[in-house]
Backbone as XML, in Angstrom:
<?xml version="1.0"?>
<chain id="A" units="angstrom">
  <residue number="1" name="MET">
    <atom name="N" x="0.821" y="-1.260" z="0.106"/>
    <atom name="CA" x="0.123" y="-0.008" z="0.050"/>
    <atom name="C" x="0.982" y="1.031" z="-0.155"/>
  </residue>
  <residue number="2" name="VAL">
    <atom name="N" x="0.475" y="2.088" z="-0.928"/>
    <atom name="CA" x="1.241" y="3.513" z="-0.934"/>
    <atom name="C" x="0.602" y="4.475" z="-0.182"/>
  </residue>
  <residue number="3" name="THR">
    <atom name="N" x="1.468" y="5.218" z="0.617"/>
    <atom name="CA" x="0.827" y="6.309" z="1.376"/>
    <atom name="C" x="1.309" y="7.675" z="0.695"/>
  </residue>
  <residue number="4" name="GLN">
    <atom name="N" x="0.173" y="8.435" z="0.503"/>
    <atom name="CA" x="0.382" y="9.710" z="-0.251"/>
    <atom name="C" x="0.013" y="10.910" z="0.732"/>
  </residue>
  <residue number="5" name="TYR">
    <atom name="N" x="0.839" y="11.827" z="0.541"/>
    <atom name="CA" x="0.725" y="13.073" z="1.542"/>
    <atom name="C" x="0.392" y="14.220" z="0.813"/>
  </residue>
  <residue number="6" name="LYS">
    <atom name="N" x="-0.425" y="15.242" z="1.407"/>
    <atom name="CA" x="-0.828" y="16.393" z="0.789"/>
    <atom name="C" x="0.502" y="17.338" z="0.885"/>
  </residue>
  <residue number="7" name="VAL">
    <atom name="N" x="0.574" y="17.850" z="-0.286"/>
    <atom name="CA" x="1.934" y="18.914" z="-0.405"/>
    <atom name="C" x="1.359" y="20.390" z="-0.213"/>
  </residue>
  <residue number="8" name="GLU">
    <atom name="N" x="1.974" y="21.060" z="0.549"/>
    <atom name="CA" x="1.729" y="22.505" z="0.556"/>
    <atom name="C" x="2.332" y="23.247" z="-0.348"/>
  </residue>
  <residue number="9" name="LYS">
    <atom name="N" x="1.560" y="24.343" z="-1.207"/>
    <atom name="CA" x="2.171" y="25.268" z="-2.056"/>
    <atom name="C" x="2.973" y="24.651" z="-3.167"/>
  </residue>
  <residue number="10" name="MET">
    <atom name="N" x="2.438" y="23.443" z="-3.646"/>
    <atom name="CA" x="3.280" y="22.771" z="-4.676"/>
    <atom name="C" x="2.204" y="22.651" z="-5.920"/>
  </residue>
  <residue number="11" name="ASN">
    <atom name="N" x="2.491" y="23.086" z="-6.899"/>
    <atom name="CA" x="1.499" y="23.227" z="-8.342"/>
    <atom name="C" x="2.329" y="22.221" z="-9.263"/>
  </residue>
  <residue number="12" name="CYS">
    <atom name="N" x="1.432" y="21.729" z="-10.059"/>
    <atom name="CA" x="1.786" y="20.882" z="-11.094"/>
    <atom name="C" x="2.687" y="21.650" z="-12.206"/>
  </residue>
  <residue number="13" name="VAL">
    <atom name="N" x="3.750" y="21.272" z="-12.573"/>
    <atom name="CA" x="4.463" y="22.055" z="-13.605"/>
    <atom name="C" x="3.957" y="21.976" z="-15.021"/>
  </residue>
  <residue number="14" name="TYR">
    <atom name="N" x="2.897" y="21.143" z="-15.201"/>
    <atom name="CA" x="2.447" y="20.777" z="-16.494"/>
    <atom name="C" x="0.947" y="21.612" z="-16.649"/>
  </residue>
  <residue number="15" name="CYS">
    <atom name="N" x="0.078" y="21.475" z="-15.537"/>
    <atom name="CA" x="-1.164" y="21.868" z="-15.640"/>
    <atom name="C" x="-1.514" y="23.048" z="-14.621"/>
  </residue>
  <residue number="16" name="GLU">
    <atom name="N" x="-0.662" y="23.265" z="-13.803"/>
    <atom name="CA" x="-0.698" y="24.393" z="-12.732"/>
    <atom name="C" x="-1.726" y="24.039" z="-11.611"/>
  </residue>
  <residue number="17" name="ASN">
    <atom name="N" x="-2.060" y="22.847" z="-11.658"/>
    <atom name="CA" x="-3.216" y="22.553" z="-10.510"/>
    <atom name="C" x="-2.495" y="22.396" z="-9.222"/>
  </residue>
  <residue number="18" name="GLU">
    <atom name="N" x="-3.249" y="22.413" z="-8.198"/>
    <atom name="CA" x="-2.725" y="22.229" z="-6.999"/>
    <atom name="C" x="-3.113" y="21.125" z="-6.354"/>
  </residue>
  <residue number="19" name="ARG">
    <atom name="N" x="-3.798" y="20.028" z="-6.897"/>
    <atom name="CA" x="-4.068" y="18.844" z="-6.446"/>
    <atom name="C" x="-2.771" y="17.727" z="-6.679"/>
  </residue>
  <residue number="20" name="VAL">
    <atom name="N" x="-1.797" y="18.012" z="-5.965"/>
    <atom name="CA" x="-0.376" y="17.226" z="-6.155"/>
    <atom name="C" x="-0.133" y="16.746" z="-4.789"/>
  </residue>
  <residue number="21" name="VAL">
    <atom name="N" x="0.358" y="15.336" z="-4.850"/>
    <atom name="CA" x="0.725" y="14.668" z="-3.821"/>
    <atom name="C" x="2.205" y="14.196" z="-4.062"/>
  </residue>
  <residue number="22" name="LYS">
    <atom name="N" x="2.922" y="13.839" z="-2.900"/>
    <atom name="CA" x="4.256" y="13.242" z="-2.955"/>
    <atom name="C" x="4.135" y="11.942" z="-3.623"/>
  </residue>
  <residue number="23" name="ASN">
    <atom name="N" x="5.243" y="11.619" z="-4.095"/>
    <atom name="CA" x="5.086" y="10.235" z="-4.711"/>
    <atom name="C" x="6.501" y="9.637" z="-5.018"/>
  </residue>
  <residue number="24" name="GLY">
    <atom name="N" x="6.948" y="9.485" z="-3.568"/>
    <atom name="CA" x="8.317" y="8.720" z="-3.457"/>
    <atom name="C" x="9.480" y="9.895" z="-3.783"/>
  </residue>
  <residue number="25" name="ARG">
    <atom name="N" x="10.801" y="9.283" z="-3.343"/>
    <atom name="CA" x="12.034" y="10.000" z="-3.604"/>
    <atom name="C" x="12.942" y="9.391" z="-4.278"/>
  </residue>
  <residue number="26" name="LYS">
    <atom name="N" x="13.732" y="9.831" z="-4.835"/>
    <atom name="CA" x="14.905" y="9.382" z="-5.859"/>
    <atom name="C" x="16.237" y="9.730" z="-5.299"/>
  </residue>
  <residue number="27" name="LYS">
    <atom name="N" x="17.184" y="9.011" z="-5.157"/>
    <atom name="CA" x="18.658" y="9.326" z="-4.749"/>
    <atom name="C" x="19.441" y="9.445" z="-5.924"/>
  </residue>
  <residue number="28" name="LEU">
    <atom name="N" x="19.967" y="10.541" z="-6.260"/>
    <atom name="CA" x="20.797" y="10.665" z="-7.422"/>
    <atom name="C" x="22.180" y="10.208" z="-7.290"/>
  </residue>
  <residue number="29" name="LYS">
    <atom name="N" x="22.880" y="10.078" z="-8.303"/>
    <atom name="CA" x="24.411" y="9.643" z="-8.102"/>
    <atom name="C" x="25.123" y="10.565" z="-7.284"/>
  </residue>
  <residue number="30" name="THR">
    <atom name="N" x="24.805" y="11.890" z="-7.203"/>
    <atom name="CA" x="25.610" y="12.720" z="-6.474"/>
    <atom name="C" x="25.270" y="12.570" z="-4.944"/>
  </residue>
  <residue number="31" name="GLY">
    <atom name="N" x="24.318" y="11.764" z="-4.635"/>
    <atom name="CA" x="23.996" y="11.557" z="-3.256"/>
    <atom name="C" x="22.749" y="12.421" z="-2.688"/>
  </residue>
  <residue number="32" name="GLN">
    <atom name="N" x="22.414" y="13.322" z="-3.769"/>
    <atom name="CA" x="21.184" y="14.149" z="-3.389"/>
    <atom name="C" x="19.855" y="13.351" z="-3.463"/>
  </residue>
  <residue number="33" name="ILE">
    <atom name="N" x="18.913" y="13.589" z="-2.594"/>
    <atom name="CA" x="17.806" y="13.237" z="-2.643"/>
    <atom name="C" x="16.660" y="14.165" z="-3.310"/>
  </residue>
  <residue number="34" name="VAL">
    <atom name="N" x="15.978" y="13.664" z="-4.266"/>
    <atom name="CA" x="15.054" y="14.474" z="-4.930"/>
    <atom name="C" x="13.626" y="13.966" z="-4.672"/>
  </residue>
  <residue number="35" name="GLN">
    <atom name="N" x="12.734" y="14.915" z="-4.298"/>
    <atom name="CA" x="11.092" y="14.449" z="-4.093"/>
    <atom name="C" x="10.631" y="14.309" z="-5.450"/>
  </residue>
  <residue number="36" name="ASN">
    <atom name="N" x="9.777" y="13.381" z="-5.460"/>
    <atom name="CA" x="8.974" y="13.169" z="-6.788"/>
    <atom name="C" x="7.416" y="13.384" z="-6.475"/>
  </residue>
  <residue number="37" name="TYR">
    <atom name="N" x="6.730" y="13.904" z="-7.208"/>
    <atom name="CA" x="5.256" y="14.161" z="-7.172"/>
    <atom name="C" x="4.508" y="13.664" z="-8.263"/>
  </residue>
  <residue number="38" name="LEU">
    <atom name="N" x="3.161" y="13.494" z="-7.840"/>
    <atom name="CA" x="2.095" y="12.987" z="-8.817"/>
    <atom name="C" x="0.976" y="14.089" z="-8.775"/>
  </residue>
  <residue number="39" name="CYS">
    <atom name="N" x="0.481" y="14.554" z="-9.914"/>
    <atom name="CA" x="-0.719" y="15.374" z="-10.132"/>
    <atom name="C" x="-1.819" y="14.665" z="-10.098"/>
  </residue>
  <residue number="40" name="ASN">
    <atom name="N" x="-2.911" y="14.844" z="-9.256"/>
    <atom name="CA" x="-3.988" y="14.134" z="-9.328"/>
    <atom name="C" x="-5.178" y="14.577" z="-10.385"/>
  </residue>
  <residue number="41" name="GLU">
    <atom name="N" x="-4.713" y="15.620" z="-10.916"/>
    <atom name="CA" x="-5.556" y="16.299" z="-12.115"/>
    <atom name="C" x="-5.317" y="15.699" z="-13.461"/>
  </residue>
  <residue number="42" name="CYS">
    <atom name="N" x="-3.964" y="15.932" z="-13.891"/>
    <atom name="CA" x="-3.631" y="15.390" z="-15.164"/>
    <atom name="C" x="-2.862" y="14.082" z="-15.170"/>
  </residue>
  <residue number="43" name="GLY">
    <atom name="N" x="-2.401" y="13.682" z="-13.989"/>
    <atom name="CA" x="-1.859" y="12.291" z="-13.747"/>
    <atom name="C" x="-0.348" y="12.087" z="-14.240"/>
  </residue>
  <residue number="44" name="ARG">
    <atom name="N" x="0.142" y="13.330" z="-14.499"/>
    <atom name="CA" x="1.569" y="13.381" z="-14.734"/>
    <atom name="C" x="2.553" y="13.433" z="-13.492"/>
  </residue>
  <residue number="45" name="ARG">
    <atom name="N" x="3.709" y="12.769" z="-13.698"/>
    <atom name="CA" x="4.805" y="12.766" z="-12.624"/>
    <atom name="C" x="5.790" y="13.830" z="-12.854"/>
  </residue>
  <residue number="46" name="PHE">
    <atom name="N" x="6.301" y="14.439" z="-11.761"/>
    <atom name="CA" x="7.446" y="15.493" z="-11.987"/>
    <atom name="C" x="8.150" y="15.301" z="-10.732"/>
  </residue>
  <residue number="47" name="ASN">
    <atom name="N" x="9.260" y="16.133" z="-10.462"/>
    <atom name="CA" x="10.097" y="16.263" z="-9.274"/>
    <atom name="C" x="10.175" y="17.724" z="-9.072"/>
  </residue>
  <residue number="48" name="GLU">
    <atom name="N" x="10.842" y="18.031" z="-7.982"/>
    <atom name="CA" x="11.238" y="19.166" z="-7.468"/>
    <atom name="C" x="11.962" y="20.139" z="-8.457"/>
  </residue>
  <residue number="49" name="ARG">
    <atom name="N" x="12.794" y="19.513" z="-9.412"/>
    <atom name="CA" x="13.611" y="20.154" z="-10.306"/>
    <atom name="C" x="12.941" y="20.420" z="-11.658"/>
  </residue>
  <residue number="50" name="SER">
    <atom name="N" x="11.779" y="19.798" z="-11.959"/>
    <atom name="CA" x="11.023" y="19.895" z="-13.045"/>
    <atom name="C" x="10.623" y="21.264" z="-13.502"/>
  </residue>
  <residue number="51" name="GLY">
    <atom name="N" x="10.772" y="21.793" z="-14.504"/>
    <atom name="CA" x="10.392" y="23.225" z="-14.888"/>
    <atom name="C" x="11.321" y="24.323" z="-14.544"/>
  </residue>
  <residue number="52" name="THR">
    <atom name="N" x="12.640" y="23.754" z="-14.042"/>
    <atom name="CA" x="13.645" y="24.801" z="-13.648"/>
    <atom name="C" x="15.007" y="24.529" z="-14.513"/>
  </residue>
  <residue number="53" name="PRO">
    <atom name="N" x="15.941" y="25.344" z="-14.415"/>
    <atom name="CA" x="17.105" y="25.109" z="-15.156"/>
    <atom name="C" x="17.782" y="23.913" z="-14.797"/>
  </residue>
  <residue number="54" name="MET">
    <atom name="N" x="17.495" y="23.475" z="-13.589"/>
    <atom name="CA" x="18.243" y="22.190" z="-12.992"/>
    <atom name="C" x="17.553" y="20.928" z="-13.551"/>
  </residue>
  <residue number="55" name="THR">
    <atom name="N" x="16.509" y="20.975" z="-14.479"/>
    <atom name="CA" x="15.750" y="19.784" z="-14.891"/>
    <atom name="C" x="16.799" y="18.977" z="-15.701"/>
  </residue>
  <residue number="56" name="ARG">
    <atom name="N" x="16.819" y="17.585" z="-15.419"/>
    <atom name="CA" x="17.587" y="16.563" z="-16.023"/>
    <atom name="C" x="19.365" y="17.057" z="-15.948"/>
  </residue>
  <residue number="57" name="LEU">
    <atom name="N" x="19.586" y="17.740" z="-14.992"/>
    <atom name="CA" x="20.918" y="18.090" z="-14.824"/>
    <atom name="C" x="21.516" y="17.098" z="-13.864"/>
  </residue>
  <residue number="58" name="ARG">
    <atom name="N" x="22.723" y="16.510" z="-14.196"/>
    <atom name="CA" x="23.257" y="15.347" z="-13.301"/>
    <atom name="C" x="24.422" y="16.114" z="-12.443"/>
  </residue>
  <residue number="59" name="THR">
    <atom name="N" x="24.817" y="17.191" z="-12.511"/>
    <atom name="CA" x="25.682" y="17.967" z="-11.800"/>
    <atom name="C" x="24.945" y="18.508" z="-10.525"/>
  </residue>
  <residue number="60" name="PRO">
    <atom name="N" x="25.704" y="18.426" z="-9.394"/>
    <atom name="CA" x="25.058" y="19.060" z="-8.007"/>
    <atom name="C" x="24.748" y="20.512" z="-8.294"/>
  </residue>
  <residue number="61" name="GLY">
    <atom name="N" x="23.794" y="20.909" z="-7.826"/>
    <atom name="CA" x="23.682" y="22.421" z="-7.951"/>
    <atom name="C" x="24.673" y="23.234" z="-7.290"/>
  </residue>
  <residue number="62" name="SER">
    <atom name="N" x="25.406" y="22.798" z="-6.196"/>
    <atom name="CA" x="26.338" y="23.600" z="-5.762"/>
    <atom name="C" x="27.590" y="23.776" z="-6.766"/>
  </residue>
  <residue number="63" name="LYS">
    <atom name="N" x="27.901" y="22.764" z="-7.673"/>
    <atom name="CA" x="28.915" y="23.006" z="-8.606"/>
    <atom name="C" x="28.610" y="23.790" z="-9.615"/>
  </residue>
  <residue number="64" name="VAL">
    <atom name="N" x="27.306" y="23.960" z="-10.073"/>
    <atom name="CA" x="26.777" y="24.789" z="-10.896"/>
    <atom name="C" x="27.018" y="26.350" z="-10.440"/>
  </residue>
  <residue number="65" name="GLU">
    <atom name="N" x="26.513" y="26.433" z="-9.163"/>
    <atom name="CA" x="26.649" y="27.766" z="-8.482"/>
    <atom name="C" x="28.045" y="28.298" z="-8.487"/>
  </residue>
  <residue number="66" name="MET">
    <atom name="N" x="29.033" y="27.278" z="-8.144"/>
    <atom name="CA" x="30.370" y="27.886" z="-8.073"/>
    <atom name="C" x="30.996" y="28.210" z="-9.523"/>
  </residue>
  <residue number="67" name="ALA">
    <atom name="N" x="30.376" y="27.366" z="-10.402"/>
    <atom name="CA" x="31.009" y="27.928" z="-11.815"/>
    <atom name="C" x="30.281" y="29.105" z="-12.059"/>
  </residue>
  <residue number="68" name="LEU">
    <atom name="N" x="29.198" y="29.494" z="-11.734"/>
    <atom name="CA" x="28.444" y="30.656" z="-12.257"/>
    <atom name="C" x="29.193" y="31.793" z="-11.336"/>
  </residue>
  <residue number="69" name="LYS">
    <atom name="N" x="29.338" y="31.585" z="-10.212"/>
    <atom name="CA" x="30.088" y="32.743" z="-9.407"/>
    <atom name="C" x="31.436" y="32.934" z="-10.031"/>
  </residue>
  <residue number="70" name="ALA">
    <atom name="N" x="32.125" y="31.924" z="-10.297"/>
    <atom name="CA" x="33.513" y="32.247" z="-10.924"/>
    <atom name="C" x="33.508" y="32.873" z="-12.253"/>
  </residue>
  <residue number="71" name="ARG">
    <atom name="N" x="32.380" y="32.628" z="-12.997"/>
    <atom name="CA" x="32.305" y="33.336" z="-14.282"/>
    <atom name="C" x="31.853" y="34.683" z="-14.107"/>
  </residue>
  <residue number="72" name="GLY">
    <atom name="N" x="31.107" y="34.880" z="-13.153"/>
    <atom name="CA" x="30.498" y="36.321" z="-12.601"/>
    <atom name="C" x="31.783" y="37.330" z="-11.936"/>
  </residue>
  <residue number="73" name="GLU">
    <atom name="N" x="32.596" y="36.529" z="-11.538"/>
    <atom name="CA" x="33.997" y="37.261" z="-11.128"/>
    <atom name="C" x="35.177" y="37.394" z="-12.104"/>
  </residue>
  <residue number="74" name="GLY">
    <atom name="N" x="34.802" y="36.976" z="-13.304"/>
    <atom name="CA" x="35.776" y="37.284" z="-14.510"/>
    <atom name="C" x="36.526" y="36.271" z="-14.835"/>
  </residue>
  <residue number="75" name="LEU">
    <atom name="N" x="36.504" y="34.867" z="-14.375"/>
    <atom name="CA" x="37.182" y="33.755" z="-14.515"/>
    <atom name="C" x="36.717" y="33.319" z="-15.971"/>
  </residue>
  <residue number="76" name="GLY">
    <atom name="N" x="37.495" y="32.837" z="-16.791"/>
    <atom name="CA" x="37.184" y="32.387" z="-18.214"/>
    <atom name="C" x="36.589" y="31.113" z="-18.120"/>
  </residue>
  <residue number="77" name="ILE">
    <atom name="N" x="35.943" y="30.691" z="-19.409"/>
    <atom name="CA" x="35.394" y="29.579" z="-19.362"/>
    <atom name="C" x="36.207" y="28.364" z="-19.160"/>
  </residue>
  <residue number="78" name="ARG">
    <atom name="N" x="37.358" y="28.369" z="-19.956"/>
    <atom name="CA" x="38.283" y="27.213" z="-19.764"/>
    <atom name="C" x="38.954" y="27.127" z="-18.553"/>
  </residue>
  <residue number="79" name="ALA">
    <atom name="N" x="39.263" y="28.323" z="-17.751"/>
    <atom name="CA" x="39.773" y="28.165" z="-16.380"/>
    <atom name="C" x="38.720" y="27.744" z="-15.326"/>
  </residue>
  <residue number="80" name="THR">
    <atom name="N" x="37.455" y="28.157" z="-15.597"/>
    <atom name="CA" x="36.451" y="27.583" z="-14.567"/>
    <atom name="C" x="36.193" y="26.167" z="-14.832"/>
  </residue>
  <residue number="81" name="ALA">
    <atom name="N" x="36.288" y="25.621" z="-15.999"/>
    <atom name="CA" x="36.225" y="24.221" z="-16.330"/>
    <atom name="C" x="37.213" y="23.385" z="-15.764"/>
  </residue>
  <residue number="82" name="ARG">
    <atom name="N" x="38.529" y="23.896" z="-15.826"/>
    <atom name="CA" x="39.767" y="23.248" z="-15.143"/>
    <atom name="C" x="39.549" y="23.211" z="-13.633"/>
  </residue>
  <residue number="83" name="VAL">
    <atom name="N" x="39.121" y="24.347" z="-13.026"/>
    <atom name="CA" x="39.203" y="24.443" z="-11.451"/>
    <atom name="C" x="37.971" y="23.363" z="-10.975"/>
  </residue>
  <residue number="84" name="LEU">
    <atom name="N" x="37.010" y="23.310" z="-11.732"/>
    <atom name="CA" x="35.748" y="22.495" z="-11.361"/>
    <atom name="C" x="35.887" y="21.004" z="-11.806"/>
  </residue>
  <residue number="85" name="GLY">
    <atom name="N" x="36.713" y="20.700" z="-12.740"/>
    <atom name="CA" x="36.845" y="19.267" z="-13.307"/>
    <atom name="C" x="35.875" y="19.000" z="-14.362"/>
  </residue>
  <residue number="86" name="LYS">
    <atom name="N" x="35.259" y="19.936" z="-14.917"/>
    <atom name="CA" x="34.153" y="19.811" z="-15.953"/>
    <atom name="C" x="34.642" y="20.181" z="-17.290"/>
  </residue>
  <residue number="87" name="SER">
    <atom name="N" x="33.946" y="19.930" z="-18.398"/>
    <atom name="CA" x="34.282" y="20.593" z="-19.695"/>
    <atom name="C" x="33.894" y="21.950" z="-19.721"/>
  </residue>
  <residue number="88" name="PRO">
    <atom name="N" x="34.476" y="22.602" z="-20.632"/>
    <atom name="CA" x="34.096" y="24.064" z="-20.893"/>
    <atom name="C" x="32.725" y="24.046" z="-21.646"/>
  </residue>
  <residue number="89" name="SER">
    <atom name="N" x="32.289" y="23.016" z="-22.406"/>
    <atom name="CA" x="30.891" y="22.902" z="-22.999"/>
    <atom name="C" x="29.895" y="22.902" z="-21.877"/>
  </residue>
  <residue number="90" name="SER">
    <atom name="N" x="30.214" y="22.046" z="-20.718"/>
    <atom name="CA" x="29.143" y="22.068" z="-19.548"/>
    <atom name="C" x="28.905" y="23.506" z="-19.136"/>
  </residue>
  <residue number="91" name="ILE">
    <atom name="N" x="30.081" y="24.178" z="-18.872"/>
    <atom name="CA" x="29.924" y="25.551" z="-18.282"/>
    <atom name="C" x="29.129" y="26.536" z="-19.214"/>
  </residue>
  <residue number="92" name="THR">
    <atom name="N" x="29.249" y="26.449" z="-20.505"/>
    <atom name="CA" x="28.676" y="27.085" z="-21.413"/>
    <atom name="C" x="27.021" y="26.690" z="-21.484"/>
  </residue>
  <residue number="93" name="THR">
    <atom name="N" x="26.751" y="25.400" z="-21.490"/>
    <atom name="CA" x="25.473" y="24.821" z="-21.354"/>
    <atom name="C" x="24.726" y="25.343" z="-20.082"/>
  </residue>
  <residue number="94" name="TRP">
    <atom name="N" x="25.298" y="25.563" z="-18.926"/>
    <atom name="CA" x="24.722" y="26.044" z="-17.872"/>
    <atom name="C" x="24.412" y="27.341" z="-17.743"/>
  </residue>
  <residue number="95" name="GLU">
    <atom name="N" x="25.249" y="28.218" z="-18.427"/>
    <atom name="CA" x="25.096" y="29.610" z="-18.685"/>
    <atom name="C" x="23.922" y="29.869" z="-19.668"/>
  </residue>
  <residue number="96" name="LYS">
    <atom name="N" x="23.867" y="29.194" z="-20.639"/>
    <atom name="CA" x="22.585" y="29.263" z="-21.566"/>
    <atom name="C" x="21.242" y="28.824" z="-20.889"/>
  </residue>
  <residue number="97" name="ARG">
    <atom name="N" x="21.302" y="27.789" z="-20.123"/>
    <atom name="CA" x="20.147" y="27.290" z="-19.402"/>
    <atom name="C" x="19.585" y="28.427" z="-18.506"/>
  </residue>
  <residue number="98" name="LEU">
    <atom name="N" x="20.616" y="28.955" z="-17.704"/>
    <atom name="CA" x="20.176" y="30.121" z="-16.780"/>
    <atom name="C" x="19.849" y="31.297" z="-17.265"/>
  </residue>
  <residue number="99" name="SER">
    <atom name="N" x="20.477" y="31.607" z="-18.549"/>
    <atom name="CA" x="20.126" y="32.986" z="-19.240"/>
    <atom name="C" x="18.719" y="32.930" z="-19.733"/>
  </residue>
  <residue number="100" name="ASN">
    <atom name="N" x="18.334" y="31.779" z="-20.191"/>
    <atom name="CA" x="16.897" y="31.591" z="-20.656"/>
    <atom name="C" x="16.111" y="31.746" z="-19.669"/>
  </residue>
  <residue number="101" name="GLN">
    <atom name="N" x="16.414" y="31.720" z="-18.204"/>
    <atom name="CA" x="15.308" y="31.797" z="-17.233"/>
    <atom name="C" x="15.533" y="33.286" z="-16.622"/>
  </residue>
  <residue number="102" name="LEU">
    <atom name="N" x="16.416" y="34.116" z="-17.137"/>
    <atom name="CA" x="16.795" y="35.216" z="-16.508"/>
    <atom name="C" x="15.547" y="36.109" z="-16.402"/>
  </residue>
  <residue number="103" name="GLY">
    <atom name="N" x="14.712" y="36.118" z="-17.384"/>
    <atom name="CA" x="13.412" y="37.049" z="-17.245"/>
    <atom name="C" x="12.396" y="36.740" z="-16.117"/>
  </residue>
  <residue number="104" name="LYS">
    <atom name="N" x="12.458" y="35.474" z="-15.797"/>
    <atom name="CA" x="11.686" y="35.094" z="-14.640"/>
    <atom name="C" x="12.380" y="35.497" z="-13.315"/>
  </residue>
  <residue number="105" name="TRP">
    <atom name="N" x="13.629" y="35.630" z="-13.118"/>
    <atom name="CA" x="14.317" y="35.863" z="-11.851"/>
    <atom name="C" x="14.365" y="37.394" z="-11.579"/>
  </residue>
  <residue number="106" name="SER">
    <atom name="N" x="14.700" y="38.180" z="-12.768"/>
    <atom name="CA" x="15.204" y="39.493" z="-12.480"/>
    <atom name="C" x="13.756" y="40.565" z="-12.595"/>
  </residue>
  <residue number="107" name="PRO">
    <atom name="N" x="13.691" y="41.258" z="-11.882"/>
    <atom name="CA" x="12.495" y="42.245" z="-12.068"/>
    <atom name="C" x="12.770" y="43.224" z="-13.130"/>
  </residue>
  <residue number="108" name="LYS">
    <atom name="N" x="11.797" y="43.621" z="-13.840"/>
    <atom name="CA" x="11.967" y="44.511" z="-14.884"/>
    <atom name="C" x="12.231" y="45.974" z="-14.253"/>
  </residue>
  <residue number="109" name="ALA">
    <atom name="N" x="13.238" y="46.582" z="-15.301"/>
    <atom name="CA" x="13.695" y="48.050" z="-14.840"/>
    <atom name="C" x="12.449" y="48.902" z="-14.897"/>
  </residue>
  <residue number="110" name="PRO">
    <atom name="N" x="12.304" y="49.905" z="-14.070"/>
    <atom name="CA" x="11.221" y="50.865" z="-14.123"/>
    <atom name="C" x="11.527" y="51.620" z="-15.462"/>
  </residue>
  <residue number="111" name="GLU">
    <atom name="N" x="10.171" y="52.038" z="-15.866"/>
    <atom name="CA" x="10.204" y="52.831" z="-17.282"/>
    <atom name="C" x="10.591" y="54.284" z="-16.905"/>
  </residue>
  <residue number="112" name="GLY">
    <atom name="N" x="11.464" y="54.712" z="-17.656"/>
    <atom name="CA" x="12.026" y="56.129" z="-17.716"/>
    <atom name="C" x="13.086" y="56.463" z="-16.442"/>
  </residue>
  <residue number="113" name="GLY">
    <atom name="N" x="13.296" y="55.259" z="-15.772"/>
    <atom name="CA" x="14.245" y="55.308" z="-14.805"/>
    <atom name="C" x="15.737" y="55.056" z="-15.277"/>
  </residue>
  <residue number="114" name="GLU">
    <atom name="N" x="16.596" y="55.534" z="-14.657"/>
    <atom name="CA" x="18.053" y="55.474" z="-15.049"/>
    <atom name="C" x="18.769" y="54.324" z="-14.333"/>
  </residue>
  <residue number="115" name="ILE">
    <atom name="N" x="19.575" y="53.687" z="-15.205"/>
    <atom name="CA" x="20.180" y="52.375" z="-14.699"/>
    <atom name="C" x="21.698" y="52.671" z="-14.830"/>
  </residue>
  <residue number="116" name="THR">
    <atom name="N" x="22.395" y="52.338" z="-13.804"/>
    <atom name="CA" x="23.745" y="52.432" z="-13.807"/>
    <atom name="C" x="24.352" y="51.135" z="-13.648"/>
  </residue>
  <residue number="117" name="ILE">
    <atom name="N" x="25.313" y="50.847" z="-14.426"/>
    <atom name="CA" x="25.942" y="49.606" z="-14.506"/>
    <atom name="C" x="27.531" y="49.679" z="-14.183"/>
  </residue>
</chain>
């Protein structure tokens, strides 16, 4: 018998419905545990990474974060890859994934306002 628990403030990433229940956990190769969910409305399964730039990413989020911080501080792509033991193409892929989501994370600049960089 499978026990299902009601999840607070979690919406389905496919249909945006609130009728979502926990549906097991999965341990990744990195040792991280990811919670799986089941939508009672559309019947689709997803996890807490679905619909985010971390979807289907096998690298730990902490390593991606370190790479992006290094790049933000001016370290080159190849140097960042050497330091973290990853390929330069992985670093650029992470940057592309996150840049596609930038509009959702950054507030829009006020109209007519002055922006200093």
